[in-house]
Each structure stands twice: as structure tokens, then as C-alpha cells.
N, C-alpha and C positions, 0 to 999 in steps of 0.2 A: 504494500500500500504506500501511496505517496500523498502527503498533505500539501496542497497548493494554496498559497496565500499571495494575493497580488496587492501591491501597495495601493491604498486608497479604496479598495473594494471592501464592502461591509461583511463579506462572507468568505469562508474558506471551503475548499473542496477536497474530498478524499477520493483518490483515483486508484483503481486496481493496476497491477502490473501490465495488464492488457490495454490500459487506457480507458477503462469503463468508469464513469462517474458513479461512485458508490453512495456518497452522501454529500450534502452541502449544508453548512452550518453558519448561522449568524455569529459574528464576532462581537464580543463585548468591547466597549471603549477601553483604550489603554488606561490602566490604573483602576479600573472599576472593581477589581477584586471579587468578581462574582462568576460562578459557573454558568455556562450557557448550555441548556439541554432542550432538545426538541420534545414536544409532547409525546411523539411516538416512541422516542428513546426512553423517556421517563416511564411510560407505560410498560415497555419491554423490560426495563430494569425491575419494576415492581412485580411483574409476572415471574421473573427469574427468582427473585427473593422469596416470593410466596411459594413457588414450586419446590424450592429447596427446604422449606420449613417442614419439620417433622415433630411428632409427639413421642417418637420412640426414645427410650432411655439412651443417654450418651454412651459412647464407647468407654470401656474401662481403661483407666490409665495404666500404662506400663510401669511396673515398679522400678525405682531407681536403685540399682544394686552396684556395689563397688566391683571393680574388675577382679576376676578370679586369679589365683596364683599362676595358672597356666597362661592367662592373657598377659599378666605382668611379665612373666618370663619371656614370652614372645616379643613383647615390646622392648625389653632390655636387649634381647638378641638382635633385633633389627636396628636399635639405636647404636649398637657397637659397629655397624658396618660403615666403613669409610666411603663417602660418596664424593667424587671429584666434581666440583662446580666450575664449569667453564667461565673464564673471565670475559668481559666485554671486548677486550683486545683480541681474543681468539675469534670472536664473531666478526670483528672489523677486518681481520686478515682474510677470513673466508669471503667476505663481500668484496674486498679489494682484488682477490684472486679470480673472481668470476666475471 
């Protein structure tokens, strides 16, 4: 999607990659500090919120447990591995060579 805004025009346009106009919205004056919603988009948002509403009980929370001895041993083992971090100079040499 591309958002097109032309200087001096009161609207902006949302255009698909194929060049099809998807939506056109009124722009608020600069510094107005207010959202601008079309009535159709407001209604669609309300429908989406109401459709997601449920009276089912919420999901049970996963208990927060400390890591096991095995997990700590694995973490220590991996932390001891030396990893060479390339310098920025090595990247600069690669770019210069290409």
C-alpha cells in the first residue's frame, strides 16, 4: 500500500501496489491533534471489537517457574563458547573489494 498526500489537497489517498485506489480520507488541519475516521471505518472497527468479545473464562496463566538445573547448565555451556564478532573494518574491506 502507498499513502499519497498532495500539498494543498484536503484528502489523502491509499493506493494498492497495482495502483487501485483503496481509500480516500479527509485530513485534519495541521496541529489539530484529532483522529480522522470515516463513519464506515468506525462502524467496521466497532463490529470487529464486538465480534471478538466473549463471555468465556480467560485463559489460565502460565506459571512463572525458575529455570531448571538442566537449563542453567545448558546456558552456562553455551555462554562459554567463544564467538568471533567481525569488526566494521572487515565489512568495509569486503565492500571495497567488490
